[in-house]
PyMOL CGO cylinders between C-alpha atoms (Angstrom):
from pymol import cmd
from pymol.cgo import CYLINDER

trace = [
    CYLINDER, 4.64, -37.97, 42.18, 8.00, -37.35, 39.92, 0.3, 1, 1, 1, 1, 1, 1,
    CYLINDER, 8.00, -37.35, 39.92, 7.67, -36.04, 36.16, 0.3, 1, 1, 1, 1, 1, 1,
    CYLINDER, 7.67, -36.04, 36.16, 7.43, -38.96, 34.65, 0.3, 1, 1, 1, 1, 1, 1,
    CYLINDER, 7.43, -38.96, 34.65, 4.16, -39.65, 36.10, 0.3, 1, 1, 1, 1, 1, 1,
    CYLINDER, 4.16, -39.65, 36.10, 2.67, -37.03, 34.01, 0.3, 1, 1, 1, 1, 1, 1,
    CYLINDER, 2.67, -37.03, 34.01, 4.69, -37.09, 30.55, 0.3, 1, 1, 1, 1, 1, 1,
    CYLINDER, 4.69, -37.09, 30.55, 2.88, -41.24, 30.60, 0.3, 1, 1, 1, 1, 1, 1,
    CYLINDER, 2.88, -41.24, 30.60, -0.36, -39.70, 31.44, 0.3, 1, 1, 1, 1, 1, 1,
    CYLINDER, -0.36, -39.70, 31.44, 0.07, -36.90, 28.30, 0.3, 1, 1, 1, 1, 1, 1,
    CYLINDER, 0.07, -36.90, 28.30, 1.69, -39.60, 26.25, 0.3, 1, 1, 1, 1, 1, 1,
    CYLINDER, 1.69, -39.60, 26.25, -1.44, -42.14, 26.87, 0.3, 1, 1, 1, 1, 1, 1,
    CYLINDER, -1.44, -42.14, 26.87, -3.93, -39.72, 26.23, 0.3, 1, 1, 1, 1, 1, 1,
    CYLINDER, -3.93, -39.72, 26.23, -5.09, -39.89, 30.04, 0.3, 1, 1, 1, 1, 1, 1,
    CYLINDER, -5.09, -39.89, 30.04, -5.81, -36.66, 30.60, 0.3, 1, 1, 1, 1, 1, 1,
    CYLINDER, -5.81, -36.66, 30.60, -9.27, -36.65, 32.54, 0.3, 1, 1, 1, 1, 1, 1,
    CYLINDER, -9.27, -36.65, 32.54, -7.89, -33.38, 34.10, 0.3, 1, 1, 1, 1, 1, 1,
    CYLINDER, -7.89, -33.38, 34.10, -8.35, -31.93, 30.73, 0.3, 1, 1, 1, 1, 1, 1,
    CYLINDER, -8.35, -31.93, 30.73, -11.66, -30.12, 30.20, 0.3, 1, 1, 1, 1, 1, 1,
    CYLINDER, -11.66, -30.12, 30.20, -13.03, -29.10, 26.53, 0.3, 1, 1, 1, 1, 1, 1,
    CYLINDER, -13.03, -29.10, 26.53, -14.50, -26.29, 27.40, 0.3, 1, 1, 1, 1, 1, 1,
    CYLINDER, -14.50, -26.29, 27.40, -13.60, -22.65, 29.48, 0.3, 1, 1, 1, 1, 1, 1,
    CYLINDER, -13.60, -22.65, 29.48, -14.42, -23.23, 33.28, 0.3, 1, 1, 1, 1, 1, 1,
    CYLINDER, -14.42, -23.23, 33.28, -17.72, -22.27, 34.28, 0.3, 1, 1, 1, 1, 1, 1,
    CYLINDER, -17.72, -22.27, 34.28, -16.67, -20.96, 37.84, 0.3, 1, 1, 1, 1, 1, 1,
    CYLINDER, -16.67, -20.96, 37.84, -13.77, -18.77, 36.18, 0.3, 1, 1, 1, 1, 1, 1,
    CYLINDER, -13.77, -18.77, 36.18, -16.25, -17.25, 33.77, 0.3, 1, 1, 1, 1, 1, 1,
    CYLINDER, -16.25, -17.25, 33.77, -18.33, -16.44, 37.14, 0.3, 1, 1, 1, 1, 1, 1,
    CYLINDER, -18.33, -16.44, 37.14, -15.91, -15.43, 39.47, 0.3, 1, 1, 1, 1, 1, 1,
    CYLINDER, -15.91, -15.43, 39.47, -13.13, -13.58, 37.75, 0.3, 1, 1, 1, 1, 1, 1,
    CYLINDER, -13.13, -13.58, 37.75, -14.99, -10.23, 37.58, 0.3, 1, 1, 1, 1, 1, 1,
    CYLINDER, -14.99, -10.23, 37.58, -15.28, -10.60, 41.05, 0.3, 1, 1, 1, 1, 1, 1,
    CYLINDER, -15.28, -10.60, 41.05, -11.26, -9.59, 41.27, 0.3, 1, 1, 1, 1, 1, 1,
    CYLINDER, -11.26, -9.59, 41.27, -11.36, -6.55, 39.60, 0.3, 1, 1, 1, 1, 1, 1,
    CYLINDER, -11.36, -6.55, 39.60, -8.00, -7.31, 37.92, 0.3, 1, 1, 1, 1, 1, 1,
    CYLINDER, -8.00, -7.31, 37.92, -6.83, -4.56, 35.46, 0.3, 1, 1, 1, 1, 1, 1,
    CYLINDER, -6.83, -4.56, 35.46, -7.02, -5.06, 31.99, 0.3, 1, 1, 1, 1, 1, 1,
    CYLINDER, -7.02, -5.06, 31.99, -3.70, -5.74, 30.52, 0.3, 1, 1, 1, 1, 1, 1,
    CYLINDER, -3.70, -5.74, 30.52, -2.32, -7.28, 33.81, 0.3, 1, 1, 1, 1, 1, 1,
    CYLINDER, -2.32, -7.28, 33.81, -0.58, -10.57, 33.39, 0.3, 1, 1, 1, 1, 1, 1,
    CYLINDER, -0.58, -10.57, 33.39, -1.99, -13.75, 34.44, 0.3, 1, 1, 1, 1, 1, 1,
    CYLINDER, -1.99, -13.75, 34.44, -0.04, -16.63, 35.76, 0.3, 1, 1, 1, 1, 1, 1,
    CYLINDER, -0.04, -16.63, 35.76, -1.85, -20.38, 35.14, 0.3, 1, 1, 1, 1, 1, 1,
    CYLINDER, -1.85, -20.38, 35.14, 0.02, -23.03, 37.17, 0.3, 1, 1, 1, 1, 1, 1,
    CYLINDER, 0.02, -23.03, 37.17, 0.38, -26.65, 35.44, 0.3, 1, 1, 1, 1, 1, 1,
    CYLINDER, 0.38, -26.65, 35.44, -1.61, -25.04, 32.66, 0.3, 1, 1, 1, 1, 1, 1,
    CYLINDER, -1.61, -25.04, 32.66, -1.74, -27.91, 30.19, 0.3, 1, 1, 1, 1, 1, 1,
    CYLINDER, -1.74, -27.91, 30.19, -3.68, -27.49, 27.19, 0.3, 1, 1, 1, 1, 1, 1,
    CYLINDER, -3.68, -27.49, 27.19, -6.56, -25.28, 29.17, 0.3, 1, 1, 1, 1, 1, 1,
    CYLINDER, -6.56, -25.28, 29.17, -8.88, -23.35, 27.15, 0.3, 1, 1, 1, 1, 1, 1,
    CYLINDER, -8.88, -23.35, 27.15, -9.14, -21.21, 30.28, 0.3, 1, 1, 1, 1, 1, 1,
    CYLINDER, -9.14, -21.21, 30.28, -5.57, -19.73, 28.34, 0.3, 1, 1, 1, 1, 1, 1,
    CYLINDER, -5.57, -19.73, 28.34, -7.58, -18.52, 25.52, 0.3, 1, 1, 1, 1, 1, 1,
    CYLINDER, -7.58, -18.52, 25.52, -10.38, -17.02, 27.73, 0.3, 1, 1, 1, 1, 1, 1,
    CYLINDER, -10.38, -17.02, 27.73, -7.99, -14.89, 29.81, 0.3, 1, 1, 1, 1, 1, 1,
    CYLINDER, -7.99, -14.89, 29.81, -6.68, -13.44, 26.56, 0.3, 1, 1, 1, 1, 1, 1,
    CYLINDER, -6.68, -13.44, 26.56, -9.78, -12.67, 25.16, 0.3, 1, 1, 1, 1, 1, 1,
    CYLINDER, -9.78, -12.67, 25.16, -10.48, -10.47, 28.31, 0.3, 1, 1, 1, 1, 1, 1,
    CYLINDER, -10.48, -10.47, 28.31, -7.48, -8.21, 27.76, 0.3, 1, 1, 1, 1, 1, 1,
    CYLINDER, -7.48, -8.21, 27.76, -5.26, -10.43, 29.85, 0.3, 1, 1, 1, 1, 1, 1,
    CYLINDER, -5.26, -10.43, 29.85, -1.39, -11.01, 29.16, 0.3, 1, 1, 1, 1, 1, 1,
    CYLINDER, -1.39, -11.01, 29.16, -1.08, -15.13, 30.33, 0.3, 1, 1, 1, 1, 1, 1,
    CYLINDER, -1.08, -15.13, 30.33, 2.16, -16.71, 31.27, 0.3, 1, 1, 1, 1, 1, 1,
    CYLINDER, 2.16, -16.71, 31.27, 1.28, -20.44, 31.79, 0.3, 1, 1, 1, 1, 1, 1,
    CYLINDER, 1.28, -20.44, 31.79, 3.95, -22.96, 32.97, 0.3, 1, 1, 1, 1, 1, 1,
    CYLINDER, 3.95, -22.96, 32.97, 3.61, -27.01, 31.99, 0.3, 1, 1, 1, 1, 1, 1,
    CYLINDER, 3.61, -27.01, 31.99, 5.82, -29.67, 32.38, 0.3, 1, 1, 1, 1, 1, 1,
    CYLINDER, 5.82, -29.67, 32.38, 4.86, -31.70, 29.40, 0.3, 1, 1, 1, 1, 1, 1,
    CYLINDER, 4.86, -31.70, 29.40, 6.20, -30.38, 26.04, 0.3, 1, 1, 1, 1, 1, 1,
    CYLINDER, 6.20, -30.38, 26.04, 3.35, -32.73, 24.78, 0.3, 1, 1, 1, 1, 1, 1,
    CYLINDER, 3.35, -32.73, 24.78, 0.50, -30.33, 25.90, 0.3, 1, 1, 1, 1, 1, 1,
    CYLINDER, 0.50, -30.33, 25.90, 2.36, -27.17, 25.11, 0.3, 1, 1, 1, 1, 1, 1,
    CYLINDER, 2.36, -27.17, 25.11, 2.86, -28.30, 21.66, 0.3, 1, 1, 1, 1, 1, 1,
    CYLINDER, 2.86, -28.30, 21.66, -1.04, -29.36, 21.44, 0.3, 1, 1, 1, 1, 1, 1,
    CYLINDER, -1.04, -29.36, 21.44, -2.62, -26.68, 23.04, 0.3, 1, 1, 1, 1, 1, 1,
    CYLINDER, -2.62, -26.68, 23.04, -1.18, -24.00, 19.90, 0.3, 1, 1, 1, 1, 1, 1,
    CYLINDER, -1.18, -24.00, 19.90, -1.28, -26.88, 17.27, 0.3, 1, 1, 1, 1, 1, 1,
    CYLINDER, -1.28, -26.88, 17.27, -5.10, -27.17, 18.25, 0.3, 1, 1, 1, 1, 1, 1,
    CYLINDER, -5.10, -27.17, 18.25, -5.87, -23.22, 18.07, 0.3, 1, 1, 1, 1, 1, 1,
    CYLINDER, -5.87, -23.22, 18.07, -3.64, -22.90, 14.61, 0.3, 1, 1, 1, 1, 1, 1,
    CYLINDER, -3.64, -22.90, 14.61, -1.55, -20.59, 16.88, 0.3, 1, 1, 1, 1, 1, 1,
    CYLINDER, -1.55, -20.59, 16.88, 2.52, -20.47, 15.55, 0.3, 1, 1, 1, 1, 1, 1,
    CYLINDER, 2.52, -20.47, 15.55, 4.53, -19.40, 18.56, 0.3, 1, 1, 1, 1, 1, 1,
    CYLINDER, 4.53, -19.40, 18.56, 7.78, -18.08, 18.83, 0.3, 1, 1, 1, 1, 1, 1,
    CYLINDER, 7.78, -18.08, 18.83, 9.79, -19.96, 20.71, 0.3, 1, 1, 1, 1, 1, 1,
    CYLINDER, 9.79, -19.96, 20.71, 13.00, -19.52, 22.72, 0.3, 1, 1, 1, 1, 1, 1,
    CYLINDER, 13.00, -19.52, 22.72, 15.19, -20.74, 25.56, 0.3, 1, 1, 1, 1, 1, 1,
    CYLINDER, 15.19, -20.74, 25.56, 15.74, -19.77, 29.03, 0.3, 1, 1, 1, 1, 1, 1,
    CYLINDER, 15.74, -19.77, 29.03, 16.79, -21.39, 32.34, 0.3, 1, 1, 1, 1, 1, 1,
    CYLINDER, 16.79, -21.39, 32.34, 13.38, -21.22, 33.15, 0.3, 1, 1, 1, 1, 1, 1,
    CYLINDER, 13.38, -21.22, 33.15, 12.79, -23.66, 30.33, 0.3, 1, 1, 1, 1, 1, 1,
    CYLINDER, 12.79, -23.66, 30.33, 10.97, -23.26, 26.65, 0.3, 1, 1, 1, 1, 1, 1,
    CYLINDER, 10.97, -23.26, 26.65, 8.90, -20.50, 26.08, 0.3, 1, 1, 1, 1, 1, 1,
    CYLINDER, 8.90, -20.50, 26.08, 6.02, -20.78, 23.46, 0.3, 1, 1, 1, 1, 1, 1,
    CYLINDER, 6.02, -20.78, 23.46, 4.77, -17.00, 22.62, 0.3, 1, 1, 1, 1, 1, 1,
    CYLINDER, 4.77, -17.00, 22.62, 1.51, -16.53, 20.41, 0.3, 1, 1, 1, 1, 1, 1,
    CYLINDER, 1.51, -16.53, 20.41, -0.04, -13.25, 20.88, 0.3, 1, 1, 1, 1, 1, 1,
    CYLINDER, -0.04, -13.25, 20.88, -0.81, -12.36, 24.56, 0.3, 1, 1, 1, 1, 1, 1,
    CYLINDER, -0.81, -12.36, 24.56, -0.57, -16.01, 25.83, 0.3, 1, 1, 1, 1, 1, 1,
    CYLINDER, -0.57, -16.01, 25.83, 3.35, -17.56, 26.99, 0.3, 1, 1, 1, 1, 1, 1,
    CYLINDER, 3.35, -17.56, 26.99, 3.71, -21.11, 27.85, 0.3, 1, 1, 1, 1, 1, 1,
    CYLINDER, 3.71, -21.11, 27.85, 6.74, -22.09, 29.54, 0.3, 1, 1, 1, 1, 1, 1,
    CYLINDER, 6.74, -22.09, 29.54, 7.54, -25.89, 29.30, 0.3, 1, 1, 1, 1, 1, 1,
    CYLINDER, 7.54, -25.89, 29.30, 9.44, -26.45, 32.39, 0.3, 1, 1, 1, 1, 1, 1,
    CYLINDER, 9.44, -26.45, 32.39, 9.07, -26.96, 36.09, 0.3, 1, 1, 1, 1, 1, 1,
    CYLINDER, 9.07, -26.96, 36.09, 6.99, -24.67, 37.77, 0.3, 1, 1, 1, 1, 1, 1,
    CYLINDER, 6.99, -24.67, 37.77, 9.12, -24.80, 40.79, 0.3, 1, 1, 1, 1, 1, 1,
    CYLINDER, 9.12, -24.80, 40.79, 12.23, -23.35, 38.70, 0.3, 1, 1, 1, 1, 1, 1,
    CYLINDER, 12.23, -23.35, 38.70, 10.63, -20.14, 38.17, 0.3, 1, 1, 1, 1, 1, 1,
    CYLINDER, 10.63, -20.14, 38.17, 11.36, -17.40, 40.63, 0.3, 1, 1, 1, 1, 1, 1,
    CYLINDER, 11.36, -17.40, 40.63, 10.77, -13.86, 41.83, 0.3, 1, 1, 1, 1, 1, 1,
    CYLINDER, 10.77, -13.86, 41.83, 11.80, -12.15, 38.63, 0.3, 1, 1, 1, 1, 1, 1,
    CYLINDER, 11.80, -12.15, 38.63, 9.98, -14.66, 36.42, 0.3, 1, 1, 1, 1, 1, 1,
    CYLINDER, 9.98, -14.66, 36.42, 6.74, -13.88, 38.24, 0.3, 1, 1, 1, 1, 1, 1,
    CYLINDER, 6.74, -13.88, 38.24, 7.28, -10.02, 39.11, 0.3, 1, 1, 1, 1, 1, 1,
    CYLINDER, 7.28, -10.02, 39.11, 5.16, -8.53, 36.58, 0.3, 1, 1, 1, 1, 1, 1,
    CYLINDER, 5.16, -8.53, 36.58, 1.88, -10.88, 37.49, 0.3, 1, 1, 1, 1, 1, 1,
    CYLINDER, 1.88, -10.88, 37.49, -0.81, -9.21, 38.69, 0.3, 1, 1, 1, 1, 1, 1,
    CYLINDER, -0.81, -9.21, 38.69, -2.85, -12.20, 39.11, 0.3, 1, 1, 1, 1, 1, 1,
    CYLINDER, -2.85, -12.20, 39.11, -3.33, -15.89, 39.14, 0.3, 1, 1, 1, 1, 1, 1,
    CYLINDER, -3.33, -15.89, 39.14, -5.73, -19.01, 38.06, 0.3, 1, 1, 1, 1, 1, 1,
    CYLINDER, -5.73, -19.01, 38.06, -5.54, -22.48, 39.53, 0.3, 1, 1, 1, 1, 1, 1,
    CYLINDER, -5.54, -22.48, 39.53, -7.97, -24.73, 38.93, 0.3, 1, 1, 1, 1, 1, 1,
    CYLINDER, -7.97, -24.73, 38.93, -5.87, -28.02, 38.35, 0.3, 1, 1, 1, 1, 1, 1,
    CYLINDER, -5.87, -28.02, 38.35, -2.46, -27.52, 39.92, 0.3, 1, 1, 1, 1, 1, 1,
    CYLINDER, -2.46, -27.52, 39.92, -2.90, -27.46, 43.87, 0.3, 1, 1, 1, 1, 1, 1,
    CYLINDER, -2.90, -27.46, 43.87, -5.35, -30.51, 43.43, 0.3, 1, 1, 1, 1, 1, 1,
    CYLINDER, -5.35, -30.51, 43.43, -2.88, -32.54, 41.58, 0.3, 1, 1, 1, 1, 1, 1,
    CYLINDER, -2.88, -32.54, 41.58, 0.01, -32.82, 43.99, 0.3, 1, 1, 1, 1, 1, 1,
    CYLINDER, 0.01, -32.82, 43.99, 0.16, -34.71, 47.10, 0.3, 1, 1, 1, 1, 1, 1,
    CYLINDER, 0.16, -34.71, 47.10, 0.20, -33.28, 50.77, 0.3, 1, 1, 1, 1, 1, 1,
    CYLINDER, 0.20, -33.28, 50.77, 4.47, -32.61, 50.68, 0.3, 1, 1, 1, 1, 1, 1,
    CYLINDER, 4.47, -32.61, 50.68, 4.36, -30.88, 47.49, 0.3, 1, 1, 1, 1, 1, 1,
    CYLINDER, 4.36, -30.88, 47.49, 1.02, -28.72, 48.32, 0.3, 1, 1, 1, 1, 1, 1,
    CYLINDER, 1.02, -28.72, 48.32, 3.41, -27.51, 51.27, 0.3, 1, 1, 1, 1, 1, 1,
    CYLINDER, 3.41, -27.51, 51.27, 5.91, -26.79, 48.84, 0.3, 1, 1, 1, 1, 1, 1,
    CYLINDER, 5.91, -26.79, 48.84, 3.85, -25.08, 46.06, 0.3, 1, 1, 1, 1, 1, 1,
    CYLINDER, 3.85, -25.08, 46.06, 2.10, -22.64, 48.49, 0.3, 1, 1, 1, 1, 1, 1,
    CYLINDER, 2.10, -22.64, 48.49, 5.34, -21.63, 50.39, 0.3, 1, 1, 1, 1, 1, 1,
    CYLINDER, 5.34, -21.63, 50.39, 7.96, -21.61, 47.47, 0.3, 1, 1, 1, 1, 1, 1,
    CYLINDER, 7.96, -21.61, 47.47, 5.83, -20.69, 44.32, 0.3, 1, 1, 1, 1, 1, 1,
    CYLINDER, 5.83, -20.69, 44.32, 2.96, -18.28, 45.45, 0.3, 1, 1, 1, 1, 1, 1,
    CYLINDER, 2.96, -18.28, 45.45, 5.58, -16.73, 47.66, 0.3, 1, 1, 1, 1, 1, 1,
    CYLINDER, 5.58, -16.73, 47.66, 7.33, -15.31, 44.55, 0.3, 1, 1, 1, 1, 1, 1,
    CYLINDER, 7.33, -15.31, 44.55, 4.04, -13.71, 43.31, 0.3, 1, 1, 1, 1, 1, 1,
    CYLINDER, 4.04, -13.71, 43.31, 4.12, -9.82, 43.85, 0.3, 1, 1, 1, 1, 1, 1,
    CYLINDER, 4.12, -9.82, 43.85, 2.61, -8.11, 46.64, 0.3, 1, 1, 1, 1, 1, 1,
    CYLINDER, 2.61, -8.11, 46.64, -1.03, -7.31, 45.62, 0.3, 1, 1, 1, 1, 1, 1,
    CYLINDER, -1.03, -7.31, 45.62, -1.55, -10.53, 43.10, 0.3, 1, 1, 1, 1, 1, 1,
    CYLINDER, -1.55, -10.53, 43.10, -4.92, -11.40, 43.19, 0.3, 1, 1, 1, 1, 1, 1,
    CYLINDER, -4.92, -11.40, 43.19, -5.96, -14.86, 42.56, 0.3, 1, 1, 1, 1, 1, 1,
    CYLINDER, -5.96, -14.86, 42.56, -8.38, -17.68, 41.95, 0.3, 1, 1, 1, 1, 1, 1,
    CYLINDER, -8.38, -17.68, 41.95, -8.26, -20.86, 43.24, 0.3, 1, 1, 1, 1, 1, 1,
    CYLINDER, -8.26, -20.86, 43.24, -10.85, -24.15, 42.60, 0.3, 1, 1, 1, 1, 1, 1,
    CYLINDER, -10.85, -24.15, 42.60, -10.18, -27.16, 44.67, 0.3, 1, 1, 1, 1, 1, 1,
    CYLINDER, -10.18, -27.16, 44.67, -12.06, -30.87, 45.59, 0.3, 1, 1, 1, 1, 1, 1,
    CYLINDER, -12.06, -30.87, 45.59, -13.36, -31.89, 48.50, 0.3, 1, 1, 1, 1, 1, 1,
    CYLINDER, -13.36, -31.89, 48.50, -14.09, -35.53, 49.04, 0.3, 1, 1, 1, 1, 1, 1,
    CYLINDER, -14.09, -35.53, 49.04, -13.32, -38.68, 51.41, 0.3, 1, 1, 1, 1, 1, 1,
    CYLINDER, -13.32, -38.68, 51.41, -9.61, -38.67, 50.21, 0.3, 1, 1, 1, 1, 1, 1,
    CYLINDER, -9.61, -38.67, 50.21, -9.98, -42.50, 51.60, 0.3, 1, 1, 1, 1, 1, 1,
    CYLINDER, -9.98, -42.50, 51.60, -12.00, -43.42, 49.04, 0.3, 1, 1, 1, 1, 1, 1,
    CYLINDER, -12.00, -43.42, 49.04, -10.37, -42.44, 46.18, 0.3, 1, 1, 1, 1, 1, 1,
    CYLINDER, -10.37, -42.44, 46.18, -6.52, -42.29, 45.21, 0.3, 1, 1, 1, 1, 1, 1,
    CYLINDER, -6.52, -42.29, 45.21, -5.26, -38.77, 43.92, 0.3, 1, 1, 1, 1, 1, 1,
    CYLINDER, -5.26, -38.77, 43.92, -4.54, -37.28, 41.65, 0.3, 1, 1, 1, 1, 1, 1,
    CYLINDER, -4.54, -37.28, 41.65, -6.64, -35.34, 41.78, 0.3, 1, 1, 1, 1, 1, 1,
    CYLINDER, -6.64, -35.34, 41.78, -6.58, -35.05, 45.67, 0.3, 1, 1, 1, 1, 1, 1,
    CYLINDER, -6.58, -35.05, 45.67, -9.26, -33.61, 47.97, 0.3, 1, 1, 1, 1, 1, 1,
    CYLINDER, -9.26, -33.61, 47.97, -7.89, -30.25, 49.53, 0.3, 1, 1, 1, 1, 1, 1,
    CYLINDER, -7.89, -30.25, 49.53, -10.27, -29.34, 52.15, 0.3, 1, 1, 1, 1, 1, 1,
    CYLINDER, -10.27, -29.34, 52.15, -11.11, -25.28, 53.17, 0.3, 1, 1, 1, 1, 1, 1,
    CYLINDER, -11.11, -25.28, 53.17, -8.57, -26.00, 56.58, 0.3, 1, 1, 1, 1, 1, 1,
    CYLINDER, -8.57, -26.00, 56.58, -5.68, -26.72, 54.97, 0.3, 1, 1, 1, 1, 1, 1,
    CYLINDER, -5.68, -26.72, 54.97, -6.15, -24.22, 52.04, 0.3, 1, 1, 1, 1, 1, 1,
    CYLINDER, -6.15, -24.22, 52.04, -6.18, -21.67, 55.06, 0.3, 1, 1, 1, 1, 1, 1,
    CYLINDER, -6.18, -21.67, 55.06, -2.96, -23.27, 56.63, 0.3, 1, 1, 1, 1, 1, 1,
    CYLINDER, -2.96, -23.27, 56.63, -1.18, -23.18, 52.91, 0.3, 1, 1, 1, 1, 1, 1,
    CYLINDER, -1.18, -23.18, 52.91, -2.04, -19.82, 52.14, 0.3, 1, 1, 1, 1, 1, 1,
    CYLINDER, -2.04, -19.82, 52.14, -3.36, -17.84, 55.52, 0.3, 1, 1, 1, 1, 1, 1,
    CYLINDER, -3.36, -17.84, 55.52, -0.32, -16.15, 56.38, 0.3, 1, 1, 1, 1, 1, 1,
    CYLINDER, -0.32, -16.15, 56.38, 0.77, -14.23, 53.25, 0.3, 1, 1, 1, 1, 1, 1,
    CYLINDER, 0.77, -14.23, 53.25, -2.87, -14.21, 51.83, 0.3, 1, 1, 1, 1, 1, 1,
    CYLINDER, -2.87, -14.21, 51.83, -6.46, -12.82, 52.32, 0.3, 1, 1, 1, 1, 1, 1,
    CYLINDER, -6.46, -12.82, 52.32, -8.58, -15.93, 51.56, 0.3, 1, 1, 1, 1, 1, 1,
    CYLINDER, -8.58, -15.93, 51.56, -12.31, -16.26, 51.27, 0.3, 1, 1, 1, 1, 1, 1,
    CYLINDER, -12.31, -16.26, 51.27, -14.48, -18.50, 50.03, 0.3, 1, 1, 1, 1, 1, 1,
    CYLINDER, -14.48, -18.50, 50.03, -16.76, -17.31, 47.07, 0.3, 1, 1, 1, 1, 1, 1,
    CYLINDER, -16.76, -17.31, 47.07, -18.93, -20.61, 46.42, 0.3, 1, 1, 1, 1, 1, 1,
    CYLINDER, -18.93, -20.61, 46.42, -19.23, -24.12, 47.79, 0.3, 1, 1, 1, 1, 1, 1,
    CYLINDER, -19.23, -24.12, 47.79, -21.06, -26.32, 45.30, 0.3, 1, 1, 1, 1, 1, 1,
    CYLINDER, -21.06, -26.32, 45.30, -22.04, -30.29, 45.17, 0.3, 1, 1, 1, 1, 1, 1,
    CYLINDER, -22.04, -30.29, 45.17, -20.89, -31.64, 41.75, 0.3, 1, 1, 1, 1, 1, 1,
    CYLINDER, -20.89, -31.64, 41.75, -21.08, -35.42, 42.68, 0.3, 1, 1, 1, 1, 1, 1,
    CYLINDER, -21.08, -35.42, 42.68, -23.77, -35.97, 40.09, 0.3, 1, 1, 1, 1, 1, 1,
    CYLINDER, -23.77, -35.97, 40.09, -21.83, -34.50, 37.28, 0.3, 1, 1, 1, 1, 1, 1,
    CYLINDER, -21.83, -34.50, 37.28, -18.72, -36.58, 37.99, 0.3, 1, 1, 1, 1, 1, 1,
    CYLINDER, -18.72, -36.58, 37.99, -19.32, -39.99, 37.00, 0.3, 1, 1, 1, 1, 1, 1,
    CYLINDER, -19.32, -39.99, 37.00, -15.60, -41.52, 37.20, 0.3, 1, 1, 1, 1, 1, 1,
    CYLINDER, -15.60, -41.52, 37.20, -16.11, -40.52, 40.66, 0.3, 1, 1, 1, 1, 1, 1,
    CYLINDER, -16.11, -40.52, 40.66, -18.84, -42.10, 41.24, 0.3, 1, 1, 1, 1, 1, 1,
    CYLINDER, -18.84, -42.10, 41.24, -17.46, -45.15, 39.45, 0.3, 1, 1, 1, 1, 1, 1,
    CYLINDER, -17.46, -45.15, 39.45, -14.52, -45.44, 41.94, 0.3, 1, 1, 1, 1, 1, 1,
    CYLINDER, -14.52, -45.44, 41.94, -16.72, -45.26, 44.73, 0.3, 1, 1, 1, 1, 1, 1,
    CYLINDER, -16.72, -45.26, 44.73, -16.73, -41.96, 46.06, 0.3, 1, 1, 1, 1, 1, 1,
    CYLINDER, -16.73, -41.96, 46.06, -19.71, -40.82, 47.95, 0.3, 1, 1, 1, 1, 1, 1,
    CYLINDER, -19.71, -40.82, 47.95, -19.87, -37.10, 48.32, 0.3, 1, 1, 1, 1, 1, 1,
    CYLINDER, -19.87, -37.10, 48.32, -17.57, -34.54, 45.88, 0.3, 1, 1, 1, 1, 1, 1,
    CYLINDER, -17.57, -34.54, 45.88, -17.85, -30.65, 45.91, 0.3, 1, 1, 1, 1, 1, 1,
    CYLINDER, -17.85, -30.65, 45.91, -15.88, -27.97, 44.33, 0.3, 1, 1, 1, 1, 1, 1,
    CYLINDER, -15.88, -27.97, 44.33, -14.93, -24.54, 46.16, 0.3, 1, 1, 1, 1, 1, 1,
    CYLINDER, -14.93, -24.54, 46.16, -13.87, -21.14, 44.94, 0.3, 1, 1, 1, 1, 1, 1,
    CYLINDER, -13.87, -21.14, 44.94, -11.54, -18.97, 46.91, 0.3, 1, 1, 1, 1, 1, 1,
    CYLINDER, -11.54, -18.97, 46.91, -10.79, -15.46, 46.18, 0.3, 1, 1, 1, 1, 1, 1,
    CYLINDER, -10.79, -15.46, 46.18, -7.08, -14.77, 47.17, 0.3, 1, 1, 1, 1, 1, 1,
    CYLINDER, -7.08, -14.77, 47.17, -4.97, -11.68, 47.30, 0.3, 1, 1, 1, 1, 1, 1,
    CYLINDER, -4.97, -11.68, 47.30, -1.38, -11.36, 48.15, 0.3, 1, 1, 1, 1, 1, 1,
    CYLINDER, -1.38, -11.36, 48.15, -0.71, -9.40, 51.45, 0.3, 1, 1, 1, 1, 1, 1,
]
cmd.load_cgo(trace, "trace")
């Protein structure tokens, strides 16, 4: 899955993964992390998520990374924000208030870039990646987050044979293999949601659950 795939999805407006509201599971479970106010929250593959605004409204500094320039520009335009723009080795940085979005490759972010992140929120990144990239994502990108970093991870589980991802099914046993060595992982909630996802039903999916994990870097 190369960058052109995602650029084309944004260009054609095929962004069914984008939500027109803040993620309810984020609002419900984020307080359980007890992330200190003022901390920096890392949001990988951020798109133009409204979750960025919600996190900033809770008193956090938000650092998102997104491959699509179109997604980044739409985020700021749709919320009447005028970002300051500058470039570094990581990509093009757009900053408005407490929100900074880097238009670039998430895998290019190194330890110095992520050193100040006290938390991470992943709703649509891990499940957007095929198996080989998921392994790299966990072993490389998450490994650059500092000790003590806390996180909320939201995944989907369904019979993978019934649908071609993305989003992909990522089962609990895979999550524990990917993160179990370097992160403490605990399931906060498992919920059946097939009835709320007509697109999955139309594609022949027979079961669909969302799972919320609390993470903490060892």
